[in-house]
C-alpha positions in Angstrom: 4.4 12.3 -19.5 3.5 10.2 -22.6 -0.1 8.6 -22.5 -1.1 6.9 -25.6 -4.6 8.2 -27.0 -6.1 4.6 -26.7 -5.2 4.3 -23.0 -8.0 4.8 -20.5 -6.9 6.7 -17.3 -9.4 7.5 -14.5 -9.6 11.1 -13.5 -8.7 10.3 -9.9 -5.4 8.6 -10.8 -2.3 10.4 -10.0 0.4 10.2 -12.6 4.0 11.3 -12.0 6.5 13.2 -14.0 7.9 11.2 -17.1 5.5 8.4 -16.9 4.8 6.6 -20.2 1.4 4.5 -20.6 1.1 2.4 -23.7 -1.8 1.5 -26.0 -5.0 0.2 -24.6 -3.8 0.2 -21.0 -6.4 0.9 -18.4 -5.4 2.8 -15.2 -8.2 2.7 -12.6 -9.5 4.9 -9.8 -7.2 5.6 -6.8 -4.1 4.5 -8.6 -0.8 6.4 -8.1 2.1 5.9 -10.5 5.4 7.4 -9.4 7.8 9.4 -11.6 9.6 7.7 -14.4 7.5 4.6 -14.6 6.9 2.8 -17.9 3.5 1.0 -18.5 3.4 -1.0 -21.6 0.4 -1.9 -23.7 -2.6 -3.7 -22.5 -1.8 -3.4 -18.9 -4.6 -3.0 -16.3 -3.9 -1.4 -13.0 -6.8 -1.3 -10.5 -6.8 0.8 -7.3 -6.2 1.5 -4.6 -2.7 0.9 -5.8 0.6 2.9 -5.3 3.6 2.4 -7.4 6.9 4.1 -6.7 9.4 5.6 -9.1 10.9 4.0 -12.2 8.9 0.7 -12.3 8.6 -1.1 -15.6 5.3 -2.9 -16.3 5.3 -5.1 -19.4 2.4 -6.0 -21.5 -0.8 -7.6 -20.2 0.1 -7.6 -16.5 -2.8 -7.0 -14.3 -1.9 -5.2 -11.1 -4.0 -4.4 -8.1 -7.0 -6.7 -8.9 -9.4 -7.8 -6.3 -8.1 -10.6 -4.0 -9.0 -14.2 -4.9 -10.5 -14.8 -1.6 -14.2 -16.1 -1.1 -14.4 -14.1 2.0 -13.7 -10.7 0.2 -16.9 -8.6 0.1 -15.5 -5.5 -1.6 -14.0 -3.9 1.5 -11.2 -1.3 0.8 -7.8 -2.8 0.5 -4.6 -1.8 -1.2 -1.5 -2.7 -3.1 1.8 -0.9 -2.4 4.8 -1.4 -4.8 8.2 0.3 -4.2 10.6 1.6 -6.8 12.6 0.2 -9.8 10.8 -3.1 -10.0 10.6 -5.0 -13.2 7.2 -6.8 -13.7 7.0 -8.8 -17.0 4.2 -10.0 -19.2 0.9 -11.5 -17.8 1.8 -11.2 -14.1 -1.0 -10.8 -11.6 -0.6 -9.1 -8.4 -3.7 -8.7 -6.1 -4.6 -6.2 -3.3 -4.9 -7.3 0.3 -7.8 -8.4 2.4 -9.3 -7.2 5.7 -8.3 -10.4 7.4 -4.7 -10.0 6.2 -4.2 -6.4 7.2 -5.6 -4.9 4.1 -2.3 -4.5 2.1 -0.2 -6.5 -0.3 3.4 -5.1 -0.3 6.3 -5.4 -2.8 9.6 -3.6 -2.0 12.3 -2.3 -4.4 14.5 -3.6 -7.2 12.6 -6.9 -7.6 12.8 -9.0 -10.9 9.4 -10.5 -11.5 9.3 -12.6 -14.7 6.3 -13.6 -16.9 3.2 -15.3 -15.5 4.1 -14.8 -11.9 1.2 -14.7 -9.5 1.5 -12.7 -6.2 -1.7 -13.3 -4.1 -3.5 -11.1 -1.5 -1.7 -10.0 1.7 1.8 -11.1 0.6 4.8 -9.2 1.7 7.8 -9.4 -0.8 11.1 -7.7 0.2 13.8 -6.1 -1.9 16.1 -7.4 -4.7 14.2 -10.8 -5.0 14.0 -12.9 -8.3 10.8 -14.6 -9.3 11.3 -16.8 -12.4 8.5 -17.5 -14.8 5.3 -18.8 -13.4 6.5 -18.8 -9.7 3.4 -18.5 -7.6 2.5 -17.1 -4.1 -0.6 -18.1 -2.2 -2.1 -15.6 0.2 -0.3 -14.1 3.2 3.2 -15.3 2.2 6.4 -13.4 3.2 9.5 -13.3 1.0 12.7 -12.0 2.4 15.3 -9.8 0.7 17.2 -11.3 -2.2 15.4 -14.6 -2.2 15.2 -16.4 -5.5 12.2 -18.5 -6.6 12.7 -20.9 -9.5 10.3 -21.2 -12.3 7.0 -23.0 -11.7 7.6 -23.0 -7.9 4.7 -22.6 -5.6 4.6 -21.3 -2.0 1.7 -22.4 0.2 -0.4 -19.7 2.2 1.1 -18.3 5.2 4.6 -19.5 4.6 7.7 -17.5 5.1 10.8 -17.6 2.9 13.9 -16.0 4.5 16.4 -13.7 3.0 18.8 -15.1 0.5 16.9 -18.4 0.3 16.8 -20.3 -3.0 13.6 -22.2 -4.1 14.5 -24.7 -6.8 12.4 -25.0 -10.1 9.2 -26.7 -9.8 9.3 -26.9 -6.0 6.2 -26.9 -3.9 6.9 -25.3 -0.4 4.5 -26.0 2.4 6.6 -24.9 5.3 8.9 -22.0 6.3 12.3 -21.9 4.7 15.0 -20.2 6.8 17.3 -17.5 5.5 20.2 -18.7 3.2 18.8 -22.2 2.7 18.3 -23.8 -0.6 15.4 -26.2 -1.1 14.0 -28.3 -4.0 11.6 -31.0 -4.8 7.9 -31.8 -4.6 7.3 -31.2 -1.8 10.6 -29.2 -1.2 13.4 -30.5 1.0 16.6 -28.8 2.1 19.5 -29.1 -0.3 22.2 -27.1 1.3 22.7 -23.2 1.4 22.5 -20.6 -1.3 26.4 -20.3 -1.4 26.6 -19.0 -4.9 23.9 -16.3 -4.2 25.7 -15.3 -1.0 28.9 -14.8 -2.9 27.2 -12.7 -5.5 25.9 -10.5 -2.6 29.4 -9.9 -1.1 29.4 -12.5 1.6 33.0 -13.5 2.4 34.3 -17.0 3.0 34.1 -16.6 6.9 30.4 -15.7 6.8 29.5 -18.4 4.3 31.3 -21.0 6.5 29.4 -19.9 9.6 26.1 -20.2 7.7 27.1 -23.8 6.6 27.9 -24.7 10.1 24.5 -23.5 11.2 22.9 -25.5 8.3 24.6 -28.7 9.3 23.4 -28.1 13.1 19.8 -27.5 11.9 19.5 -30.1 9.1 22.3 -32.7 9.1 23.1 -33.5 12.8 19.8 -35.2 13.4 18.9 -33.1 16.4 15.4 -32.3 17.5 14.5 -28.7 16.7 14.7 -27.5 20.3 18.2 -28.9 20.7 19.3 -27.5 17.3 18.0 -24.1 18.4 20.2 -24.2 21.6 23.3 -25.0 19.5 22.5 -22.2 17.0 22.2 -19.9 20.0 25.7 -20.9 21.0 27.0 -20.2 17.5 25.5 -16.8 16.8 27.5 -14.9 19.3 30.3 -14.7 16.7 28.1 -14.9 13.5 25.3 -12.3 13.0 23.9 -14.3 10.0 23.3 -17.3 12.3 21.4 -15.0 14.6 19.2 -14.0 11.6 18.4 -17.7 11.1 17.7 -18.2 14.8 15.4 -15.2 14.9 13.6 -16.5 11.7 13.1 -19.9 13.4 11.8 -18.2 16.6 9.2 -16.2 14.5 8.1 -19.1 12.5 4.3 -19.6 12.9 4.0 -22.6 10.5 6.1 -25.8 10.7 9.8 -25.2 9.7 10.8 -27.0 6.6 13.2 -29.8 7.6 
Protein backbone atom coordinates (compact mmCIF):
# COMPACT_ATOMS: atom_id res chain seq x y z
CA UNK A 1 0.00 0.00 0.00
CA UNK A 2 1.42 3.39 -1.04
CA UNK A 3 -0.39 6.48 0.21
CA UNK A 4 1.18 9.83 -0.63
CA UNK A 5 1.84 11.96 2.48
CA UNK A 6 -0.37 14.76 1.15
CA UNK A 7 -3.40 12.48 0.72
CA UNK A 8 -6.17 12.69 3.34
CA UNK A 9 -7.64 9.32 4.27
CA UNK A 10 -10.42 9.05 6.84
CA UNK A 11 -9.72 6.63 9.68
CA UNK A 12 -12.88 4.66 8.91
CA UNK A 13 -11.85 4.00 5.29
CA UNK A 14 -10.84 0.43 4.46
CA UNK A 15 -7.90 0.25 2.09
CA UNK A 16 -6.98 -3.08 0.46
CA UNK A 17 -3.59 -4.59 -0.24
CA UNK A 18 -1.44 -2.98 -2.89
CA UNK A 19 -3.53 0.18 -3.20
CA UNK A 20 -1.82 3.38 -4.39
CA UNK A 21 -3.31 6.79 -3.50
CA UNK A 22 -1.76 9.84 -5.15
CA UNK A 23 -1.02 13.37 -3.96
CA UNK A 24 -3.81 15.53 -2.55
CA UNK A 25 -6.50 12.89 -2.94
CA UNK A 26 -9.23 12.76 -0.30
CA UNK A 27 -10.75 9.46 0.81
CA UNK A 28 -13.79 9.98 3.00
CA UNK A 29 -15.58 8.07 5.72
CA UNK A 30 -17.12 4.68 4.92
CA UNK A 31 -15.08 4.23 1.75
CA UNK A 32 -13.82 0.74 0.91
CA UNK A 33 -11.13 0.40 -1.77
CA UNK A 34 -10.36 -3.10 -3.01
CA UNK A 35 -6.96 -4.69 -3.53
CA UNK A 36 -4.74 -3.35 -6.27
CA UNK A 37 -6.65 -0.14 -6.98
CA UNK A 38 -4.74 2.90 -8.17
CA UNK A 39 -6.07 6.33 -7.19
CA UNK A 40 -4.26 9.18 -8.93
CA UNK A 41 -3.78 12.74 -7.66
CA UNK A 42 -6.57 15.11 -6.62
CA UNK A 43 -9.26 12.41 -6.57
CA UNK A 44 -12.16 12.74 -4.12
CA UNK A 45 -14.01 9.61 -3.00
CA UNK A 46 -16.90 10.13 -0.58
CA UNK A 47 -18.76 7.39 1.22
CA UNK A 48 -20.52 5.17 1.63
CA UNK A 49 -18.69 3.88 -1.47
CA UNK A 50 -17.25 0.44 -2.26
CA UNK A 51 -14.71 -0.21 -5.00
CA UNK A 52 -13.74 -3.74 -6.03
CA UNK A 53 -10.24 -4.83 -6.98
CA UNK A 54 -7.92 -3.35 -9.60
CA UNK A 55 -9.80 -0.19 -10.46
CA UNK A 56 -7.90 2.79 -11.89
CA UNK A 57 -9.22 6.25 -10.97
CA UNK A 58 -7.50 9.10 -12.82
CA UNK A 59 -6.86 12.63 -11.59
CA UNK A 60 -9.65 14.97 -10.47
CA UNK A 61 -12.45 12.40 -10.56
CA UNK A 62 -15.13 12.84 -7.89
CA UNK A 63 -16.60 9.49 -6.88
CA UNK A 64 -19.48 8.89 -4.47
CA UNK A 65 -20.65 12.48 -4.16
CA UNK A 66 -24.12 13.39 -2.90
CA UNK A 67 -26.89 12.87 -5.47
CA UNK A 68 -27.90 15.94 -7.45
CA UNK A 69 -31.53 15.59 -6.45
CA UNK A 70 -33.49 18.35 -4.71
CA UNK A 71 -35.40 15.73 -2.73
CA UNK A 72 -32.20 14.44 -1.14
CA UNK A 73 -32.08 15.29 2.56
CA UNK A 74 -28.88 13.58 3.64
CA UNK A 75 -30.29 10.08 4.01
CA UNK A 76 -27.81 7.22 3.79
CA UNK A 77 -27.13 6.03 0.24
CA UNK A 78 -24.33 4.14 -1.49
CA UNK A 79 -22.19 3.77 -4.58
CA UNK A 80 -21.00 0.26 -5.45
CA UNK A 81 -18.35 -0.19 -8.16
CA UNK A 82 -17.06 -3.57 -9.32
CA UNK A 83 -13.59 -4.58 -10.46
CA UNK A 84 -11.13 -3.57 -13.19
CA UNK A 85 -12.87 -0.38 -14.21
CA UNK A 86 -11.01 2.56 -15.72
CA UNK A 87 -12.43 5.96 -14.70
CA UNK A 88 -10.69 8.86 -16.40
CA UNK A 89 -10.11 12.50 -15.52
CA UNK A 90 -12.88 14.71 -14.10
CA UNK A 91 -15.57 12.02 -14.04
CA UNK A 92 -18.39 12.45 -11.51
CA UNK A 93 -20.34 9.48 -10.16
CA UNK A 94 -23.05 10.09 -7.55
CA UNK A 95 -24.49 7.88 -4.84
CA UNK A 96 -28.14 6.76 -4.92
CA UNK A 97 -31.27 8.18 -3.34
CA UNK A 98 -33.93 6.71 -1.09
CA UNK A 99 -36.53 6.96 -3.87
CA UNK A 100 -34.27 5.01 -6.26
CA UNK A 101 -33.35 2.15 -3.96
CA UNK A 102 -30.43 3.93 -2.31
CA UNK A 103 -27.64 2.57 -4.53
CA UNK A 104 -25.83 3.57 -7.71
CA UNK A 105 -24.13 0.50 -9.25
CA UNK A 106 -21.34 0.05 -11.77
CA UNK A 107 -20.21 -3.44 -12.77
CA UNK A 108 -16.85 -4.75 -13.96
CA UNK A 109 -14.44 -3.94 -16.80
CA UNK A 110 -16.01 -0.65 -17.85
CA UNK A 111 -14.07 2.02 -19.75
CA UNK A 112 -15.31 5.43 -18.57
CA UNK A 113 -13.57 8.31 -20.31
CA UNK A 114 -12.99 11.90 -19.23
CA UNK A 115 -15.79 14.16 -17.99
CA UNK A 116 -18.42 11.42 -17.92
CA UNK A 117 -21.27 11.96 -15.44
CA UNK A 118 -23.19 9.04 -13.94
CA UNK A 119 -26.06 10.31 -11.81
CA UNK A 120 -27.84 8.90 -8.78
CA UNK A 121 -29.47 5.46 -8.88
CA UNK A 122 -27.99 4.46 -12.24
CA UNK A 123 -27.21 0.81 -12.89
CA UNK A 124 -24.33 0.21 -15.33
CA UNK A 125 -23.48 -3.33 -16.42
CA UNK A 126 -20.15 -4.84 -17.47
CA UNK A 127 -17.79 -4.10 -20.33
CA UNK A 128 -19.39 -0.82 -21.37
CA UNK A 129 -17.64 2.12 -23.04
CA UNK A 130 -18.51 5.73 -22.17
CA UNK A 131 -16.74 8.18 -24.49
CA UNK A 132 -15.80 11.66 -23.29
CA UNK A 133 -18.61 13.75 -21.80
CA UNK A 134 -21.29 11.04 -22.03
CA UNK A 135 -23.94 11.83 -19.42
CA UNK A 136 -26.53 9.75 -17.60
CA UNK A 137 -29.41 11.37 -15.77
CA UNK A 138 -30.82 9.64 -12.70
CA UNK A 139 -32.21 6.09 -12.63
CA UNK A 140 -30.74 5.09 -16.03
CA UNK A 141 -29.92 1.44 -16.76
CA UNK A 142 -27.08 0.53 -19.15
CA UNK A 143 -26.76 -3.07 -20.34
CA UNK A 144 -23.55 -5.06 -20.76
CA UNK A 145 -21.18 -4.00 -23.58
CA UNK A 146 -23.23 -0.95 -24.54
CA UNK A 147 -21.25 1.92 -26.10
CA UNK A 148 -22.10 5.59 -25.51
CA UNK A 149 -20.54 8.08 -27.93
CA UNK A 150 -18.98 11.35 -26.86
CA UNK A 151 -21.35 14.08 -25.64
CA UNK A 152 -24.32 11.72 -25.68
CA UNK A 153 -27.02 12.24 -23.07
CA UNK A 154 -29.50 9.74 -21.64
CA UNK A 155 -32.77 10.99 -20.11
CA UNK A 156 -33.73 9.88 -16.61
CA UNK A 157 -35.32 6.43 -16.20
CA UNK A 158 -34.28 5.30 -19.69
CA UNK A 159 -32.93 1.81 -20.32
CA UNK A 160 -30.18 1.05 -22.84
CA UNK A 161 -30.00 -2.63 -23.80
CA UNK A 162 -26.93 -4.85 -24.00
CA UNK A 163 -24.62 -4.25 -27.00
CA UNK A 164 -26.53 -1.10 -27.99
CA UNK A 165 -24.61 1.77 -29.58
CA UNK A 166 -25.44 5.43 -28.90
CA UNK A 167 -23.93 7.75 -31.52
CA UNK A 168 -21.84 10.82 -30.72
CA UNK A 169 -23.89 13.79 -29.55
CA UNK A 170 -27.13 11.82 -29.41
CA UNK A 171 -29.87 12.70 -26.95
CA UNK A 172 -31.88 9.66 -25.91
CA UNK A 173 -35.32 10.15 -24.36
CA UNK A 174 -36.72 6.61 -24.72
CA UNK A 175 -35.60 3.01 -24.19
CA UNK A 176 -33.12 1.51 -26.69
CA UNK A 177 -33.41 -2.27 -27.20
CA UNK A 178 -30.36 -4.57 -27.12
CA UNK A 179 -28.11 -4.58 -30.22
CA UNK A 180 -29.68 -1.44 -31.72
CA UNK A 181 -27.66 1.55 -32.94
CA UNK A 182 -29.18 5.02 -32.55
CA UNK A 183 -27.99 8.51 -33.41
CA UNK A 184 -29.27 12.06 -33.70
CA UNK A 185 -30.90 14.77 -31.64
CA UNK A 186 -33.26 13.32 -30.62
CA UNK A 187 -31.85 9.89 -31.37
CA UNK A 188 -33.43 7.68 -34.01
CA UNK A 189 -32.72 4.01 -34.85
CA UNK A 190 -29.98 3.55 -37.46
CA UNK A 191 -29.61 -0.23 -37.68
CA UNK A 192 -27.88 -2.73 -35.41
CA UNK A 193 -24.45 -2.58 -33.81
CA UNK A 194 -23.09 -5.26 -36.15
CA UNK A 195 -19.41 -4.37 -35.73
CA UNK A 196 -19.69 -4.44 -31.95
CA UNK A 197 -21.40 -7.82 -32.11
CA UNK A 198 -18.65 -9.26 -34.30
CA UNK A 199 -16.02 -8.00 -31.87
CA UNK A 200 -17.80 -9.88 -29.10
CA UNK A 201 -17.90 -13.16 -30.97
CA UNK A 202 -21.36 -13.14 -32.53
CA UNK A 203 -21.34 -15.31 -35.65
CA UNK A 204 -23.09 -14.57 -38.93
CA UNK A 205 -26.23 -16.53 -38.10
CA UNK A 206 -26.77 -14.68 -34.83
CA UNK A 207 -26.21 -11.30 -36.45
CA UNK A 208 -28.59 -12.19 -39.29
CA UNK A 209 -31.31 -13.14 -36.79
CA UNK A 210 -30.84 -9.82 -34.97
CA UNK A 211 -31.08 -7.96 -38.29
CA UNK A 212 -34.37 -9.73 -39.08
CA UNK A 213 -35.69 -8.75 -35.66
CA UNK A 214 -34.60 -5.15 -36.24
CA UNK A 215 -36.46 -5.04 -39.56
CA UNK A 216 -39.56 -6.42 -37.85
CA UNK A 217 -39.40 -3.81 -35.12
CA UNK A 218 -38.30 -0.75 -37.09
CA UNK A 219 -38.64 -1.20 -40.87
CA UNK A 220 -41.84 -3.17 -41.44
CA UNK A 221 -44.07 -0.32 -40.25
CA UNK A 222 -46.04 -2.49 -37.85
CA UNK A 223 -47.64 -1.19 -34.67
CA UNK A 224 -45.61 -2.21 -31.65
CA UNK A 225 -48.10 -4.86 -30.53
CA UNK A 226 -47.98 -6.57 -33.92
CA UNK A 227 -44.18 -6.33 -34.05
CA UNK A 228 -43.98 -8.02 -30.67
CA UNK A 229 -46.10 -10.90 -31.96
CA UNK A 230 -43.76 -11.33 -34.92
CA UNK A 231 -40.72 -11.24 -32.65
CA UNK A 232 -42.31 -13.90 -30.47
CA UNK A 233 -42.55 -16.12 -33.53
CA UNK A 234 -38.87 -15.51 -34.35
CA UNK A 235 -37.26 -16.04 -30.94
CA UNK A 236 -37.95 -19.79 -30.78
CA UNK A 237 -34.84 -20.25 -32.91
CA UNK A 238 -32.84 -17.21 -31.79
CA UNK A 239 -32.06 -16.52 -28.13
CA UNK A 240 -30.87 -12.97 -28.95
CA UNK A 241 -34.33 -12.13 -30.32
CA UNK A 242 -35.81 -13.33 -27.04
CA UNK A 243 -33.47 -10.89 -25.26
CA UNK A 244 -34.88 -8.07 -27.38
CA UNK A 245 -38.46 -9.18 -26.72
CA UNK A 246 -37.84 -9.44 -22.98
CA UNK A 247 -36.37 -5.93 -23.00
CA UNK A 248 -39.43 -4.56 -24.82
CA UNK A 249 -41.78 -6.31 -22.39
CA UNK A 250 -39.92 -4.78 -19.45
CA UNK A 251 -39.75 -1.27 -20.87
CA UNK A 252 -41.45 1.25 -18.58
CA UNK A 253 -40.88 4.29 -20.78
CA UNK A 254 -41.74 4.60 -24.44
CA UNK A 255 -39.60 2.47 -26.72
CA UNK A 256 -37.39 4.47 -29.05
CA UNK A 257 -38.84 3.87 -32.55
